[in-house]
C-alpha positions in Angstrom: -53.7 121.5 122.2 -56.1 120.3 124.8 -59.2 118.6 123.4 -62.0 121.0 124.3 -65.5 119.5 124.4 -67.0 123.1 124.7 -65.5 123.8 121.3 -67.5 121.2 119.5 -69.7 122.9 117.0 -72.1 120.1 116.5 -73.4 117.0 118.4 -72.0 113.6 117.4 -73.8 111.6 114.7 -76.5 109.1 115.9 -75.8 106.9 112.9 -74.4 103.9 114.9 -77.2 104.1 117.4 -79.7 103.9 114.6 -77.6 101.1 113.0 -77.9 99.1 116.2 -81.7 99.6 116.5 -84.3 97.6 114.5 -88.0 97.8 114.7 -88.0 95.8 118.0 -85.3 97.6 119.9 -81.6 98.2 120.5 -79.4 95.2 119.9 -77.0 94.4 122.7 -73.7 93.5 120.8 -71.8 94.2 117.7 -68.8 92.8 115.8 -66.9 95.8 115.0 -69.7 98.1 114.0 -72.0 95.4 112.6 -74.9 94.4 114.9 -74.8 90.8 116.2 -78.5 89.8 115.9 -78.0 86.4 117.5 -77.1 88.1 120.9 -80.5 89.6 121.1 -81.7 92.6 123.2 -81.8 93.7 126.8 -84.2 96.0 128.6 -81.0 97.4 130.3 -79.7 98.7 127.0 -83.1 99.9 125.8 -83.5 101.9 129.0 -80.1 103.4 128.7 -80.8 104.4 125.1 -84.1 105.9 126.1 -82.3 108.0 128.6 -79.6 109.0 126.1 -82.1 110.2 123.4 -84.0 112.1 126.1 -80.9 113.8 127.2 -80.0 114.8 123.7 -83.5 116.2 123.0 -83.1 118.5 126.1 -82.6 122.0 125.0 -79.2 123.3 125.8 -78.7 126.9 124.5 -76.0 126.9 121.8 -75.8 123.0 121.7 -79.1 122.0 120.3 -79.4 119.1 117.9 -80.6 119.9 114.3 -84.1 119.2 113.1 -83.1 116.0 111.2 -81.4 114.6 114.3 -84.3 115.7 116.5 -86.8 113.8 114.4 -84.5 110.7 114.3 -84.1 110.8 118.1 -87.9 111.0 118.6 -88.3 108.0 116.3 -85.7 106.1 118.4 -87.4 107.2 121.6 -90.7 105.6 120.3 -88.9 102.4 119.6 -87.2 102.2 123.0 -90.5 103.1 124.8 -92.2 100.3 122.8 -89.6 97.8 123.8 -89.9 98.6 127.4 -93.8 98.6 127.4 -93.4 95.1 125.8 -91.1 93.8 128.4 -92.8 95.2 131.5 -95.0 92.6 133.2 -98.4 93.4 134.8 -96.8 93.3 138.2 -94.5 96.2 137.3 -91.3 94.2 136.9 -89.2 94.3 133.7 -87.8 91.2 132.0 -84.3 91.9 130.9 -83.0 89.5 128.3 -84.7 88.8 125.0 -83.6 86.6 122.1 -83.5 87.9 118.5 -86.6 85.9 117.7 -88.4 88.0 120.4 -88.7 85.1 122.9 -87.8 85.8 126.6 -84.6 84.2 127.9 -84.5 82.4 131.3 -83.4 84.7 134.1 -83.9 85.8 137.6 -85.1 89.3 138.5 -82.5 92.0 138.0 -82.9 94.7 140.6 -80.3 96.8 138.7 -82.4 96.6 135.6 -85.5 97.5 137.5 -84.0 100.6 139.0 -82.4 101.7 135.7 -85.7 101.3 133.9 -87.6 103.3 136.5 -85.1 106.1 136.1 -85.3 106.0 132.3 -89.1 106.2 132.5 -89.1 109.2 134.8 -86.4 110.8 132.6 -88.5 110.4 129.5 -91.7 111.4 131.3 -90.1 114.7 132.3 -88.0 115.3 129.2 -89.7 114.0 126.2 -92.5 115.9 124.3 -96.2 115.4 125.2 -96.5 112.8 122.4 -94.2 110.5 124.2 -94.9 111.3 127.8 -97.9 109.0 128.4 -96.1 105.8 127.8 -93.3 106.7 130.2 -95.7 107.8 132.9 -97.8 104.6 132.5 -94.8 102.4 132.9 -93.6 104.4 136.0 -97.0 104.1 137.6 -97.0 100.3 136.9 -93.5 100.0 138.5 -94.3 102.1 141.7 -95.3 99.1 143.7 -91.8 97.6 143.1 -90.0 100.5 144.7 -90.2 98.9 148.1 -88.8 95.6 146.9 -85.5 96.5 145.3 -82.7 94.4 146.5 -79.5 95.8 145.1 -77.6 99.0 146.1 -77.4 100.3 142.5 -81.1 99.5 141.8 -81.9 101.6 144.8 -79.6 104.3 143.7 -81.4 104.6 140.4 -84.8 104.5 142.1 -83.7 107.2 144.5 -82.7 109.4 141.6 -85.9 108.7 139.7 -88.1 109.6 142.7 -86.1 112.8 143.4 -86.2 113.8 139.7 -90.0 113.3 139.7 -90.6 115.3 142.9 -88.5 118.2 141.7 -90.0 118.1 138.2 -93.5 118.1 139.6 -92.6 121.1 141.9 -91.4 123.0 138.9 -94.6 122.2 136.9 -93.0 120.0 134.3 -95.2 117.0 135.2 -98.3 116.4 137.4 -99.0 113.7 139.9 -102.0 111.6 140.7 -103.4 112.1 144.3 -101.1 110.5 146.9 -98.0 110.2 144.6 -96.1 113.1 146.2 -96.3 111.6 149.7 -95.4 108.1 148.4 -92.4 109.4 146.5 -91.1 111.5 149.4 -91.3 108.4 151.7 -89.2 106.4 149.1 -86.7 109.2 148.8 -86.1 109.4 152.5 -85.9 105.7 152.8 -83.5 105.1 149.9 -81.4 108.1 150.9 -81.1 106.8 154.5 -80.1 103.3 153.2 -77.3 104.7 151.1 -76.0 106.8 154.0 -76.2 103.9 156.4 -74.4 101.6 153.9 -71.6 104.1 153.4 -71.1 104.6 157.2 -71.1 100.9 157.7 -68.3 100.2 155.2 -66.2 103.3 155.3 -63.4 104.4 157.6 -60.6 106.9 157.5 -58.8 105.0 154.8 -61.7 103.7 152.7 -64.5 106.1 151.9 -66.9 104.0 150.0 -70.2 102.2 150.1 -68.9 98.6 149.7 -65.7 96.6 150.5 -64.7 97.1 146.8 -65.3 99.5 143.9 -66.7 97.3 141.2 -69.1 98.4 138.4 -71.3 101.4 137.8 -69.7 103.1 140.8 -70.7 106.6 140.0 -74.4 106.0 140.4 -74.0 105.8 144.2 -72.7 109.3 144.9 -74.9 110.5 142.0 -78.0 109.3 143.8 -77.3 111.0 147.1 -76.3 114.2 145.3 -79.5 114.1 143.3 -81.7 113.5 146.4 -80.0 116.4 148.1 -81.8 118.8 145.7 -85.1 117.5 147.2 -84.3 116.9 150.8 -81.5 119.4 151.5 -80.2 116.8 154.1 -76.6 117.8 155.0 -75.6 114.1 155.2 -76.6 113.4 151.7 -74.5 116.3 150.4 -71.6 115.5 152.6 -71.4 111.8 151.9 -72.2 112.3 148.3 -69.3 114.6 147.9 -67.0 112.6 150.1 -67.7 109.4 148.2 -67.3 111.2 144.9 -64.0 112.6 145.8 -62.8 109.0 146.7 -64.0 107.7 143.4 -62.5 110.5 141.4 -59.1 109.9 143.3 -59.4 106.2 142.7 -60.0 106.8 138.9 -57.2 109.3 138.4 -53.9 108.2 137.1 -50.7 109.8 138.3 -50.4 111.6 134.9 -53.7 113.2 135.4 -56.0 111.4 133.0 -58.9 109.3 134.1 -58.4 105.5 134.5 -61.6 103.5 134.9 -61.3 100.8 137.5 -60.6 97.6 135.4 -63.3 95.0 134.9 -60.7 92.3 135.5 -60.5 92.3 139.3 -62.0 95.7 140.4 -60.6 97.8 143.3 -60.3 97.1 147.0 -58.1 98.3 149.8 -55.1 96.3 148.7 -55.2 96.5 144.9 -56.8 98.0 141.9 -57.3 96.5 138.5 -56.0 98.6 135.6 -57.2 96.9 132.4 -60.4 96.0 130.7 -61.5 99.6 131.3 -65.2 100.1 130.6 -66.6 103.4 129.0 -69.6 102.9 131.4 -67.4 103.8 134.3 -66.4 107.1 132.6 -70.1 107.9 132.0 -71.0 107.3 135.6 -68.1 109.4 136.9 -69.2 112.3 134.6 -72.8 111.8 135.8 -71.7 112.1 139.4 -69.4 115.1 138.8 -72.1 117.0 137.0 -74.6 116.2 139.7 -72.1 117.2 142.3 -71.8 120.6 140.7 -75.6 121.1 140.6 -75.9 120.0 144.2 -73.2 122.5 145.2 -75.1 125.3 143.3 -78.2 124.3 145.3 -76.2 124.3 148.5 -75.0 127.7 147.8 -78.6 128.9 147.6 -79.2 127.4 151.0 -76.2 129.2 152.5 -74.1 126.1 152.9 -70.3 126.4 153.4 -67.7 123.7 153.0 -64.7 122.8 154.9 -62.3 120.3 153.5 -60.2 118.5 156.0 -57.3 116.5 154.7 -55.4 113.6 156.2 -52.2 114.8 157.7 -50.4 112.1 155.8 -51.9 113.0 152.5 -51.4 116.6 151.5 -54.0 118.2 149.2 -53.2 118.2 145.5 -53.8 121.7 144.2 -56.5 124.1 145.1 -60.0 124.8 144.2 -58.9 126.7 141.0 -56.9 123.7 139.8 -57.1 123.5 136.0 -55.7 121.1 133.4 -52.5 122.3 131.7 -51.8 121.7 128.0 -50.4 118.7 126.4 -49.7 117.4 122.9 -52.1 115.6 120.7 -50.4 112.7 118.9 -51.6 110.7 116.0 -53.5 108.4 118.4 -55.2 111.2 120.4 -54.6 113.6 123.2 -52.8 112.7 126.4 -52.8 115.6 128.8 -50.1 116.3 131.2 -51.9 118.3 133.8 -53.7 116.5 136.6 -57.2 117.3 137.6 -56.8 115.8 141.1 -59.7 115.2 143.4 -59.1 115.7 147.1 -57.4 112.6 148.3 -59.1 109.7 150.0 -59.2 110.6 153.7 -61.0 113.9 153.1 -63.8 115.0 155.5 -66.4 117.4 154.2 -68.0 119.6 156.9 -71.2 121.0 155.6 -72.2 124.0 157.6 -75.0 126.5 157.0 -74.7 130.2 157.5 -76.9 129.9 160.6 -73.8 128.5 162.4 -71.9 131.5 163.2 -68.2 131.3 162.5 -65.6 128.7 163.5 -65.6 126.7 166.6 -63.5 129.1 168.7 -65.9 132.0 167.9 -68.8 129.9 169.0 -67.1 129.2 172.3 -66.3 125.6 171.5 -63.1 123.7 171.1 -61.9 122.9 167.6 -62.3 119.4 166.4 -59.3 117.7 164.8 -61.0 118.0 161.5 -61.6 121.8 161.9 -58.0 122.3 162.9 -56.8 120.8 159.6 -59.7 122.2 157.5 -59.3 124.3 154.4 -62.3 126.5 153.5 -63.4 126.2 149.9 -65.9 128.3 148.0 -68.9 126.4 146.9 -68.8 127.9 143.4 -65.1 127.2 143.0 -65.7 123.5 143.9 -68.6 123.2 141.4 -66.4 124.8 138.7 -63.6 122.2 139.5 -66.1 119.4 139.2 -67.2 120.6 135.8 -63.6 120.8 134.6 -63.3 117.1 135.7 -66.6 116.3 134.1 -65.3 117.6 130.7 -62.2 115.6 131.0 -64.3 112.4 131.2 -65.3 113.1 127.5 -61.6 113.6 126.7 -61.0 110.0 127.7 -62.9 108.9 124.6 -60.5 111.0 122.5 -57.2 109.8 123.7 -56.8 111.2 127.2 -56.3 107.7 128.6 -53.6 105.2 129.4 -52.8 104.3 125.8 -53.6 107.6 124.1 -56.2 105.5 122.2 -59.3 106.9 120.4 -62.3 105.2 121.9 -65.2 106.9 120.1 -65.9 108.1 116.6 -67.9 111.3 116.3 -68.6 110.7 112.6 -71.1 107.9 113.4 -71.4 108.1 117.2 -69.9 104.7 117.9 -68.0 103.8 121.0 -65.4 101.0 121.6 -66.3 98.3 124.1 -63.4 98.7 126.4 -59.7 99.6 126.8 -57.4 96.6 127.2 -53.6 96.4 127.7 -53.1 95.8 124.0 -55.5 98.5 122.8 -59.2 99.2 122.3 -61.8 96.5 122.0 -63.0 97.7 118.6 -66.4 96.1 118.9 -69.0 98.9 119.3 -71.9 97.5 121.2 -74.9 99.2 122.8 -73.5 99.9 126.3 -70.2 101.5 125.1 -71.9 103.5 122.4 -74.5 104.9 124.8 -71.8 105.6 127.3 -70.1 107.9 124.9 -73.2 109.6 123.6 -74.5 110.3 127.2 -71.1 111.6 128.3 -71.1 113.9 125.3 -74.6 115.1 126.2 -73.6 115.8 129.8 -70.6 117.9 128.7 -72.6 120.2 126.4 
């Protein structure tokens, strides 16, 4: 029987997250499920954990956490907020690496950490109760001057998502801005969005639809950010490139058998080869994040009267239709390995985003068809959104055996997640990043 995340009657336990957290913050590494104190802490992991507990505290009808879990999550949120307040310097930048004795370790500025921390603060500001909002808002305000100085693509992607999330939340009345903030954040959103679009166009061609010469780490945050910004800007290029790059990533991470295969940490993926092993749970989380955001962006596009045309490369026929669904498989002793493929449109796809104000196909408008239009297949926005959510749910199944080895990578009983999937099996150490990756993926799939 197919593992069905929607059939889960309760959230996973947060026991291991609590085990990894002391009165300072979240510890980075574990030996098995025992925290390794000598490895210390990172702001990266405390920002991720703040995001995770915020997501689990969000009300989802029929999938709420119990009162005991809610109180525990609020306590953890206070610890992670306190850690981030401690590590943010007066100029707005966060220090990342901290020893167990609470002394800062030598390092250079991490733009990824800065962007991730900004996102976590906005997420907490919007999503946590009033008792916790002020600290998150204060840190975001302190970090705002750094938005124009981020030097990494992923740092910019996190910052783009944060600014877009803040703008949308303010419009909906969830938060309020100080005078001038709305204009500042709109400027940052347009600038970051344009930079991601320009980067994609510079590096991509018909055979390689991506932002960089290789797919490396945290890949899903790049399409996620463009799709998140689309909800604010309604820029067709953001939707088109967000979906185009997401389909490329999904295809790159899908095994022939149908399950997801994270791009291996030992070599990454380029035009010539792709690494298979040392698969990281973080990559599954980031794919799930982008898939869910893609579905939300498509729902928003539907409200705007947007239609989609999918033009396939002549040499690469489409795999299934918009109503593709996973088929059943058998669950063995090690976990589920499904046999039905949830296939993304293959690399080489072109997404034509068209509003209803453009009347009909090219020949009806008195124009010649382009090559893309000639080979295009219309797809309903709602059907595509549903397909992305089916794929999102399959990301969670990866943790329960729907992977290359049929290996169980997470334990619902304590909420722990294995550090990676290697050729000889799971890395059974359950550190902060992998545990949060599992918990956040589970939260997204509620």
